[in-house]
RODO-2510 file (C-alpha; in nm, 4 decimals, decimal comma):
residues 460
     n   res          X          Y          Z
     1     m     0,0000     0,0000     0,0000
     2     k     0,2848     0,2400     0,0801
     3     n     0,4150     0,1875    -0,2723
     4     v     0,0759     0,2793    -0,4216
     5     m     0,0755     0,6143    -0,2415
     6     k     0,4424     0,6759    -0,3184
     7     i     0,3766     0,6246    -0,6899
     8     f     0,0686     0,8480    -0,6719
     9     e     0,2822     1,1248    -0,5211
    10     q     0,5328     1,0833    -0,8041
    11     l     0,2541     1,1112    -1,0588
    12     a     0,1200     1,4238    -0,8868
    13     a     0,4599     1,5893    -0,9328
    14     i     0,4285     1,5538    -1,3121
    15     p     0,1943     1,7983    -1,4893
    16     h    -0,0560     1,5790    -1,6723
    17     g    -0,3644     1,7685    -1,7735
    18     s    -0,5531     1,6537    -2,0811
    19     g    -0,3415     1,7219    -2,3893
    20     n    -0,0241     1,7334    -2,1811
    21     t     0,0440     1,3655    -2,1172
    22     k     0,3839     1,2998    -2,2781
    23     a     0,5802     1,3354    -1,9535
    24     i     0,3559     1,1090    -1,7453
    25     s     0,3402     0,8565    -2,0291
    26     d     0,7204     0,8509    -2,0438
    27     f     0,7339     0,8064    -1,6657
    28     c     0,5176     0,4930    -1,6848
    29     v     0,7245     0,3468    -1,9679
    30     a     1,0507     0,4119    -1,7816
    31     y     0,9101     0,2698    -1,4568
    32     a     0,8161    -0,0570    -1,6283
    33     q     1,1309    -0,0883    -1,8403
    34     k     1,3522    -0,0374    -1,5352
    35     r     1,1876    -0,3482    -1,3903
    36     g     1,2294    -0,5473    -1,7087
    37     f     0,8720    -0,5457    -1,8415
    38     e     0,7783    -0,5194    -2,2082
    39     t     0,6172    -0,1872    -2,2973
    40     e     0,4613    -0,0101    -2,5926
    41     q     0,3844     0,3588    -2,6381
    42     d     0,1928     0,4940    -2,9364
    43     a     0,1939     0,8364    -3,1000
    44     l    -0,0971     0,9482    -2,8788
    45     n     0,1039     0,8588    -2,5624
    46     n    -0,1126     0,5590    -2,4737
    47     v     0,0924     0,3042    -2,2788
    48     l     0,0763    -0,0754    -2,2678
    49     i     0,2786    -0,2781    -2,0164
    50     r     0,2780    -0,6564    -2,0478
    51     v     0,3216    -0,8534    -1,7258
    52     p     0,3770    -1,2329    -1,7546
    53     a     0,1541    -1,4693    -1,5567
    54     s     0,2632    -1,5891    -1,2152
    55     a     0,3662    -1,9518    -1,1739
    56     g     0,0562    -2,1702    -1,1945
    57     y    -0,1467    -1,9034    -1,3778
    58     e     0,0047    -1,9506    -1,7220
    59     e    -0,3124    -2,1068    -1,8637
    60     h    -0,5489    -1,8481    -1,7165
    61     p    -0,6953    -1,5902    -1,9602
    62     t    -0,5181    -1,2536    -1,9740
    63     v    -0,6611    -0,9657    -1,7688
    64     i    -0,6491    -0,6011    -1,8785
    65     l    -0,6162    -0,3358    -1,6048
    66     q    -0,7117     0,0014    -1,7454
    67     g    -0,7141     0,3664    -1,6430
    68     h    -0,6389     0,7062    -1,7959
    69     l    -0,3280     0,9226    -1,7628
    70     d    -0,4837     1,2684    -1,7870
    71     m    -0,6538     1,4749    -1,5193
    72     v    -0,9016     1,7637    -1,5176
    73     c    -0,7191     2,0880    -1,4355
    74     e    -0,9437     2,3093    -1,2214
    75     k    -0,8269     2,5561    -0,9572
    76     e    -0,9569     2,8231    -0,7230
    77     p    -0,9738     3,1719    -0,8786
    78     t    -0,7031     3,2971    -0,6423
    79     s    -0,4619     3,0119    -0,7162
    80     k    -0,1420     3,0891    -0,9081
    81     h    -0,0829     2,7223    -0,9885
    82     d     0,0408     2,6591    -1,3451
    83     f    -0,0866     2,3185    -1,4579
    84     e     0,1650     2,3173    -1,7445
    85     k     0,4716     2,3148    -1,5189
    86     d     0,3905     2,3097    -1,1459
    87     p     0,3661     1,9920    -0,9361
    88     l     0,0450     1,9492    -0,7393
    89     q     0,0751     2,0504    -0,3753
    90     l    -0,0588     1,7482    -0,1897
    91     r    -0,1776     1,7604     0,1688
    92     r    -0,3468     1,5188     0,4074
    93     e    -0,6391     1,6032     0,6330
    94     g    -0,7318     1,2997     0,8400
    95     d    -0,8173     1,0189     0,6008
    96     w    -0,8429     1,2483     0,3001
    97     l    -0,5652     1,3311     0,0540
    98     m    -0,6161     1,6460    -0,1526
    99     a    -0,4272     1,9157    -0,3412
   100     t    -0,4084     2,2756    -0,2291
   101     d    -0,6490     2,4926    -0,4329
   102     t    -0,6504     2,2542    -0,7327
   103     t    -0,7922     1,9271    -0,8512
   104     l    -0,6038     1,6250    -0,7174
   105     g    -0,5884     1,3987    -1,0201
   106     g    -0,7124     1,0997    -0,8219
   107     d    -0,9358     1,0675    -1,1263
   108     d    -0,7549     0,8742    -1,2636
   109     g    -0,4048     0,8820    -1,1230
   110     i    -0,4973     0,6196    -0,8655
   111     a    -0,5540     0,3638    -1,1436
   112     i    -0,2045     0,4294    -1,2785
   113     a    -0,0586     0,4007    -0,9279
   114     y    -0,2334     0,0665    -0,8723
   115     g    -0,1086    -0,0684    -1,2044
   116     l     0,2539     0,0351    -1,1561
   117     a     0,2533    -0,0875    -0,7957
   118     l     0,1637    -0,4364    -0,9188
   119     l     0,4995    -0,4471    -1,0980
   120     d     0,6701    -0,4625    -0,7564
   121     e     0,4244    -0,7101    -0,6005
   122     k     0,4448    -1,0873    -0,5602
   123     t     0,0666    -1,1289    -0,5734
   124     p    -0,0321    -1,4299    -0,7912
   125     h    -0,2104    -1,3262    -1,1091
   126     p    -0,2803    -1,4225    -1,4713
   127     a    -0,0934    -1,2478    -1,7507
   128     l    -0,1694    -0,8755    -1,7254
   129     e    -0,1974    -0,5990    -1,9806
   130     l    -0,1691    -0,2632    -1,8045
   131     f    -0,3362    -0,0255    -2,0474
   132     f    -0,3128     0,3477    -1,9749
   133     t    -0,4982     0,5808    -2,2128
   134     v    -0,4756     0,9560    -2,2692
   135     d    -0,7183     1,2468    -2,2894
   136     e    -1,0153     1,0582    -2,1481
   137     e    -1,1436     1,3782    -1,9900
   138     t    -1,1652     1,5722    -2,3166
   139     g    -1,3170     1,3140    -2,5490
   140     m    -1,1563     0,9760    -2,4795
   141     d    -0,9080     1,0327    -2,7603
   142     g    -0,6708     0,7624    -2,6374
   143     a    -0,9403     0,4954    -2,6303
   144     i    -1,0642     0,6073    -2,9713
   145     g    -0,7211     0,6123    -3,1330
   146     f    -0,5373     0,3084    -2,9993
   147     d    -0,4751     0,0036    -3,2160
   148     p    -0,6921    -0,2834    -3,0830
   149     v    -0,4335    -0,5415    -3,1895
   150     w    -0,2368    -0,4200    -2,8856
   151     l    -0,4673    -0,6072    -2,6506
   152     t    -0,5094    -0,9838    -2,6386
   153     g    -0,7142    -0,9947    -2,3169
   154     r    -1,0933    -1,0044    -2,3148
   155     r    -1,1442    -0,9484    -1,9407
   156     l    -1,0986    -0,5875    -1,8348
   157     l    -1,0948    -0,4175    -1,4948
   158     n    -1,1402    -0,0440    -1,5416
   159     l    -1,0153     0,1423    -1,2320
   160     d    -1,1894     0,4736    -1,2962
   161     s    -1,4785     0,4744    -1,0484
   162     e    -1,5153     0,6868    -0,7382
   163     e    -1,7088     0,4925    -0,4773
   164     e    -1,5807     0,1905    -0,2897
   165     g    -1,8248    -0,0980    -0,2806
   166     q    -1,9818    -0,0057    -0,6125
   167     l    -1,9252    -0,2039    -0,9288
   168     i    -2,0078    -0,0199    -1,2488
   169     v    -2,1400    -0,2492    -1,5215
   170     s    -2,2909     0,0022    -1,7647
   171     a    -2,2303     0,3678    -1,8511
   172     a    -2,3618     0,6501    -2,0646
   173     g    -2,2492     0,7441    -2,4105
   174     g    -2,1737     1,1068    -2,4816
   175     r    -2,1018     1,3762    -2,7357
   176     n    -2,0073     1,7444    -2,7419
   177     v    -2,1989     1,9934    -2,9558
   178     i    -2,0287     2,3273    -3,0213
   179     g    -2,2085     2,6350    -3,1509
   180     r    -2,0220     2,9421    -3,2791
   181     l    -2,2325     3,2554    -3,3257
   182     p    -2,0659     3,5135    -3,5575
   183     l    -2,0360     3,8525    -3,3871
   184     k    -2,0832     4,2080    -3,5173
   185     w    -1,9636     4,5079    -3,3184
   186     e    -2,0310     4,8805    -3,2852
   187     p    -1,9023     5,1583    -3,0542
   188     c    -2,0142     5,1208    -2,6956
   189     t    -2,2769     5,3584    -2,5589
   190     g    -2,4156     5,3705    -2,2095
   191     a    -2,2750     5,2479    -1,8813
   192     v    -2,0833     4,9192    -1,8657
   193     y    -2,1202     4,6595    -1,5898
   194     e    -1,9769     4,3190    -1,5100
   195     i    -2,2375     4,0672    -1,3950
   196     k    -2,0765     3,7672    -1,2265
   197     v    -2,2298     3,4413    -1,1030
   198     d    -2,0050     3,2723    -0,8490
   199     g    -1,9896     3,0489    -0,5419
   200     l    -2,1410     2,7380    -0,7030
   201     q    -2,0395     2,3832    -0,6154
   202     g    -1,9893     2,2618    -0,9704
   203     g    -1,8946     1,8969    -1,0044
   204     h    -1,8854     1,6171    -1,2592
   205     s    -2,1427     1,6693    -1,5333
   206     g    -2,2234     1,2987    -1,5398
   207     a    -2,1773     1,1555    -1,1920
   208     e    -2,3338     1,4563    -1,0148
   209     i    -2,5815     1,5899    -1,2693
   210     h    -2,8704     1,4240    -1,0799
   211     q    -2,8106     1,6494    -0,7784
   212     g    -2,9587     1,9476    -0,9600
   213     r    -2,6695     2,1820    -0,8882
   214     a    -2,6799     2,5243    -1,0488
   215     n    -2,4851     2,5903    -1,3682
   216     a    -2,3363     2,9417    -1,3767
   217     n    -2,3694     2,9680    -1,7563
   218     i    -2,7397     2,8873    -1,7402
   219     i    -2,8036     3,1341    -1,4575
   220     l    -2,6163     3,4040    -1,6476
   221     g    -2,8325     3,3362    -1,9536
   222     k    -3,1469     3,3740    -1,7406
   223     i    -3,0205     3,7046    -1,6000
   224     l    -2,9342     3,8487    -1,9412
   225     s    -3,2720     3,7491    -2,0862
   226     g    -3,4418     3,9765    -1,8334
   227     l    -3,2281     4,2824    -1,9052
   228     n    -3,2349     4,5526    -2,1709
   229     c    -2,8646     4,5276    -2,2443
   230     r    -2,5962     4,4715    -2,5051
   231     i    -2,3391     4,1979    -2,4580
   232     i    -1,9715     4,2913    -2,4665
   233     e    -1,8055     3,9764    -2,3358
   234     i    -1,9033     3,6437    -2,1774
   235     n    -1,6802     3,3852    -2,0155
   236     g    -1,7985     3,0840    -1,8173
   237     g    -1,6552     2,7400    -1,7518
   238     t    -1,3361     2,5690    -1,8632
   239     k    -1,4341     2,2031    -1,9136
   240     a    -1,7169     2,0373    -2,1051
   241     n    -1,7565     1,7704    -1,8378
   242     a    -1,7591     2,0025    -1,5355
   243     i    -2,0749     2,1791    -1,4139
   244     t    -1,9809     2,5453    -1,4464
   245     r    -1,9001     2,7062    -1,1110
   246     t    -1,8495     3,0674    -1,2218
   247     a    -1,9449     3,2808    -1,5225
   248     a    -1,9289     3,6526    -1,5980
   249     a    -2,0569     3,8921    -1,8630
   250     l    -1,9691     4,2494    -1,9526
   251     v    -2,2802     4,4328    -2,0674
   252     a    -2,3795     4,7835    -2,1647
   253     m    -2,7109     4,9047    -2,0229
   254     e    -2,8710     5,2274    -1,9079
   255     t    -3,0372     5,0970    -1,5920
   256     p    -2,8181     4,9024    -1,3487
   257     v    -2,9397     4,5858    -1,1817
   258     d    -2,8912     4,5000    -0,8161
   259     g    -2,6683     4,1995    -0,7455
   260     g    -2,8292     4,1431    -0,4079
   261     d    -3,1731     4,1100    -0,5628
   262     l    -3,0426     3,8620    -0,8196
   263     t    -2,8655     3,6617    -0,5505
   264     a    -3,1848     3,6379    -0,3472
   265     l    -3,3837     3,5374    -0,6562
   266     f    -3,1588     3,2477    -0,7528
   267     r    -3,0969     3,1331    -0,3966
   268     r    -3,4696     3,0757    -0,3698
   269     e    -3,4355     2,8357    -0,6617
   270     y    -3,0987     2,6757    -0,5844
   271     g    -3,0290     2,7617    -0,2210
   272     e    -3,0489     2,4076    -0,0827
   273     r    -2,8062     2,2754    -0,3435
   274     d    -2,5843     2,5830    -0,3845
   275     p    -2,6104     2,7872    -0,0649
   276     e    -2,3036     2,9990    -0,1488
   277     l    -2,4447     3,1172    -0,4834
   278     i    -2,3822     3,4875    -0,5307
   279     v    -2,4414     3,7377    -0,8126
   280     t    -2,2331     4,0544    -0,8126
   281     v    -2,2666     4,3620    -1,0338
   282     t    -1,9753     4,6047    -1,0663
   283     t    -1,8922     4,8919    -1,2996
   284     a    -1,6522     4,8399    -1,5893
   285     t    -1,5434     5,0022    -1,9170
   286     s    -1,5452     4,9070    -2,2843
   287     l    -1,5027     5,0767    -2,6209
   288     k    -1,7326     4,8436    -2,8119
   289     m    -2,0431     4,6286    -2,7761
   290     l    -2,2346     4,3848    -2,9921
   291     e    -2,4805     4,5214    -3,2428
   292     a    -2,8409     4,4963    -3,1265
   293     e    -2,9388     4,2010    -3,3486
   294     t    -2,6262     3,9993    -3,2650
   295     s    -2,6622     4,0660    -2,8935
   296     a    -3,0258     3,9566    -2,9030
   297     k    -2,9290     3,6332    -3,0815
   298     a    -2,6580     3,5624    -2,8244
   299     i    -2,8947     3,6168    -2,5332
   300     s    -3,1639     3,4062    -2,6996
   301     l    -2,9184     3,1208    -2,7479
   302     l    -2,7908     3,1258    -2,3888
   303     s    -3,1313     3,1632    -2,2277
   304     s    -3,2993     2,8901    -2,4332
   305     l    -3,0458     2,6104    -2,3778
   306     p    -3,1818     2,3167    -2,1771
   307     d    -2,9577     2,1967    -1,8962
   308     g    -2,9272     1,9168    -1,6442
   309     v    -3,1375     1,6011    -1,6364
   310     q    -3,3480     1,5597    -1,9503
   311     a    -3,4895     1,2107    -1,8833
   312     w    -3,4856     0,9502    -1,6060
   313     s    -3,4533     0,5804    -1,6756
   314     t    -3,7769     0,3842    -1,6764
   315     e    -3,5809     0,0611    -1,6215
   316     i    -3,3490     0,1473    -1,3299
   317     e    -3,4946     0,3562    -1,0473
   318     g    -3,2991     0,6721    -0,9747
   319     l    -3,0752     0,6494    -1,2828
   320     v    -3,0423     0,9520    -1,5100
   321     e    -3,0963     0,8340    -1,8650
   322     t    -3,0229     1,1527    -2,0617
   323     s    -2,8646     1,4845    -1,9633
   324     l    -2,7084     1,8021    -2,0973
   325     n    -2,4368     2,0274    -1,9524
   326     c    -2,3553     2,3747    -2,0852
   327     g    -1,9876     2,3496    -1,9971
   328     i    -1,8144     2,6443    -2,1666
   329     v    -1,9221     2,9848    -2,2987
   330     t    -1,6620     3,2255    -2,4390
   331     t    -1,6365     3,5284    -2,6664
   332     d    -1,3582     3,6565    -2,8895
   333     e    -1,3461     3,9027    -3,1781
   334     e    -1,5282     3,6692    -3,4151
   335     f    -1,7545     3,4350    -3,2219
   336     l    -1,9594     3,3595    -2,9167
   337     t    -1,8772     2,9927    -2,8585
   338     v    -2,1046     2,7615    -2,6605
   339     l    -1,9926     2,4059    -2,5815
   340     t    -2,2492     2,1595    -2,4516
   341     s    -2,1940     1,8002    -2,3387
   342     l    -2,4683     1,5429    -2,4028
   343     r    -2,4941     1,2070    -2,2245
   344     s    -2,7372     0,9180    -2,2483
   345     m    -2,7592     0,5519    -2,1506
   346     k    -2,9196     0,4998    -2,4925
   347     n    -2,7450     0,6027    -2,8124
   348     s    -3,0777     0,6783    -2,9806
   349     e    -3,1753     0,9288    -2,7100
   350     r    -2,8308     1,0879    -2,7229
   351     d    -2,8769     1,1374    -3,0968
   352     d    -3,2284     1,2819    -3,0520
   353     l    -3,1049     1,5387    -2,7993
   354     n    -2,8118     1,6157    -3,0293
   355     d    -3,0533     1,7018    -3,3094
   356     k    -3,2564     1,9299    -3,0831
   357     i    -2,9493     2,1222    -2,9664
   358     v    -2,8189     2,1576    -3,3212
   359     a    -3,1561     2,2941    -3,4375
   360     l    -3,1730     2,5391    -3,1457
   361     m    -2,8217     2,6699    -3,2116
   362     e    -2,8794     2,7022    -3,5848
   363     r    -3,2029     2,8973    -3,5281
   364     s    -2,9953     3,1501    -3,3360
   365     g    -2,7569     3,1829    -3,6306
   366     a    -2,4734     2,9731    -3,4908
   367     i    -2,2399     2,7548    -3,6934
   368     v    -2,2627     2,4105    -3,5321
   369     e    -2,0004     2,1379    -3,4960
   370     t    -2,0980     1,7937    -3,3662
   371     e    -1,8144     1,5809    -3,2298
   372     a    -1,8073     1,2055    -3,2843
   373     g    -1,8446     1,1242    -2,9147
   374     y    -1,8402     0,7792    -2,7625
   375     p    -2,0952     0,4965    -2,7388
   376     a    -2,2916     0,3844    -2,4362
   377     w    -2,1570     0,0798    -2,2522
   378     e    -2,4422    -0,1670    -2,2421
   379     y    -2,5077    -0,4031    -1,9524
   380     k    -2,3920    -0,7653    -1,9826
   381     a    -2,6126    -0,9786    -1,7587
   382     d    -2,4024    -1,2968    -1,7789
   383     s    -2,0618    -1,1438    -1,6946
   384     p    -1,8244    -1,3989    -1,5315
   385     l    -1,5928    -1,1132    -1,4330
   386     q    -1,8737    -0,9419    -1,2435
   387     k    -1,9353    -1,2578    -1,0428
   388     v    -1,5697    -1,2957    -0,9437
   389     v    -1,5396    -0,9323    -0,8338
   390     c    -1,8627    -0,9443    -0,6326
   391     n    -1,7647    -1,2713    -0,4646
   392     c    -1,4232    -1,1349    -0,3663
   393     y    -1,5782    -0,8168    -0,2280
   394     q    -1,8372    -1,0082    -0,0273
   395     k    -1,5645    -1,2302     0,1182
   396     m    -1,3481    -0,9352     0,2235
   397     a    -1,6057    -0,6710     0,3189
   398     k    -1,8677    -0,9107     0,4602
   399     k    -2,1399    -0,7387     0,2590
   400     e    -2,2772    -0,7383    -0,0918
   401     m    -2,1244    -0,5203    -0,3595
   402     q    -2,3616    -0,2696    -0,5161
   403     v    -2,3897    -0,3305    -0,8903
   404     i    -2,4951    -0,0161    -1,0745
   405     a    -2,5173     0,1652    -1,4038
   406     l    -2,3498     0,5065    -1,4193
   407     h    -2,4587     0,8234    -1,5944
   408     a    -2,1060     0,9227    -1,6801
   409     g    -1,8743     0,8367    -1,9639
   410     l    -1,6304     0,5514    -1,9159
   411     e    -1,3888     0,4172    -2,1712
   412     c    -1,5488     0,0736    -2,1339
   413     g    -1,8028     0,1607    -2,4027
   414     l    -1,5368     0,2384    -2,6619
   415     l    -1,3209    -0,0535    -2,5560
   416     s    -1,6152    -0,2933    -2,5804
   417     e    -1,6865    -0,1651    -2,9298
   418     k    -1,3240    -0,2149    -3,0400
   419     l    -1,2633    -0,5478    -2,8607
   420     p    -1,5436    -0,7938    -2,9526
   421     g    -1,6427    -1,0231    -2,6685
   422     l    -1,4936    -0,8000    -2,3995
   423     d    -1,6167    -0,8640    -2,0436
   424     c    -1,5515    -0,5525    -1,8368
   425     v    -1,6425    -0,3877    -1,5073
   426     s    -1,5294    -0,0696    -1,3339
   427     m    -1,4398    -0,0056    -0,9692
   428     g    -1,2285     0,2242    -0,7528
   429     p    -1,1780     0,3793    -0,4080
   430     d    -1,3779     0,6601    -0,2490
   431     m    -1,3254     1,0006    -0,4097
   432     k    -1,5284     1,3157    -0,3562
   433     d    -1,5906     1,6295    -0,5628
   434     i    -1,3857     1,5205    -0,8631
   435     h    -1,3284     1,7836    -1,1335
   436     t    -1,3288     2,0579    -0,8670
   437     p    -1,0583     2,2064    -0,6412
   438     r    -1,2283     2,0216    -0,3530
   439     e    -1,1369     1,6828    -0,5038
   440     r    -1,0092     1,4382    -0,2414
   441     i    -0,9455     1,0674    -0,2036
   442     s    -0,9795     0,8425     0,1011
   443     v    -0,6438     0,6857     0,1888
   444     s    -0,8050     0,4014     0,3845
   445     s    -1,0332     0,3278     0,0887
   446     v    -0,7322     0,3246    -0,1444
   447     e    -0,5812     0,0556     0,0784
   448     r    -0,8966    -0,1575     0,0935
   449     t    -0,9439    -0,1335    -0,2826
   450     w    -0,5781    -0,2295    -0,3341
   451     e    -0,6276    -0,5444    -0,1258
   452     l    -0,9488    -0,6195    -0,3166
   453     l    -0,7717    -0,5772    -0,6500
   454     k    -0,5030    -0,8275    -0,5507
   455     e    -0,7656    -1,0759    -0,4283
   456     i    -0,9558    -1,0462    -0,7573
   457     l    -0,6413    -1,1171    -0,9570
   458     k    -0,5743    -1,4276    -0,7448
   459     n    -0,9198    -1,5564    -0,8393
   460     l    -0,9150    -1,4865    -1,2131
***
């Protein structure tokens, strides 16, 4: 267990946000090669480490252990942390490990730490393929782009879940839809104000979308729709898969609006879920503003976007079936850009919602780009791997493992599509508030999950 945490600390010292994975990929390759294991690294920076079977396990089918190398880079507004070059500043508070003012990267650095730690263990196991992908958080590019001939195994343990005692056996498919509204400008007239929505919890746009937390971009759109104003600038959110915590707009308008009144209004709607929600209005300056027609189109687009849960499953009680997150809104000289993230447990419903969002954006005059996305991971009722994992958990924890479907994207869907006959499940230790600066991981849960992982491998 000490080696798992030591490796995790080493990983945390290497900047590894999505799109910046070369250094951490090289670290994994060097770690394995130093110990004499065969490795492969592709042009995307995906890594494969082959571990021979233990004595007596040579005839057992190969097992793939899989996680992703990249992390979501979110930080507090006051933080000076540079995710391109600075190591994370880890700290421990009781049982919880976290990073100061930034995301921790437990999602999914802990999977990489588990995999590399196995290279130093004497635990009996079948032949292993440690498969570490890149850029999962920004579109699963590593899982999309790897060559499937790499992998011979057809039993896969994905280590990218965030609640101990849960076994994920199905997950949503997803897709990003991006609208770019062309902008026209004219000289600014009237007073200029910054309207800022802040203090929201945010969170993972799949795993926590059911909690009904406020989205700062959506609130800002509601505010602007009620004002006689011209937009100058809008910025909200940094990640498609994070519920937006803060958003701000510069606007020109003759009659100012009171931030306290707006705060009270939206706390009545979201107060139980986002008690720290606050809207501030301050004076600002600008030399230009959007022309009236363009500004009206921009406000119409922002205020008409659906958000949050769109449909609940009729088959599994309490499961979100389809959802939408308005993750990023930005302006530059040419465009207002709106990025939305769609998820659904059913590919057909994902596609239906996609069509609705495209039509809405195009009616507002936006140029729309639809990304390829990733497929839903469908439930396999007769999974032998599921039975082994559940039996091992019951033996060790003295209670039943909870088998669930997850309304969040996991690479298992893509991997199942590329590897016919794949039997896969997903598990992991307790993590809280992933994709936010409050992200933390339970050290005791990391240890229990480590012992469970080794027991599973003994029984496969």
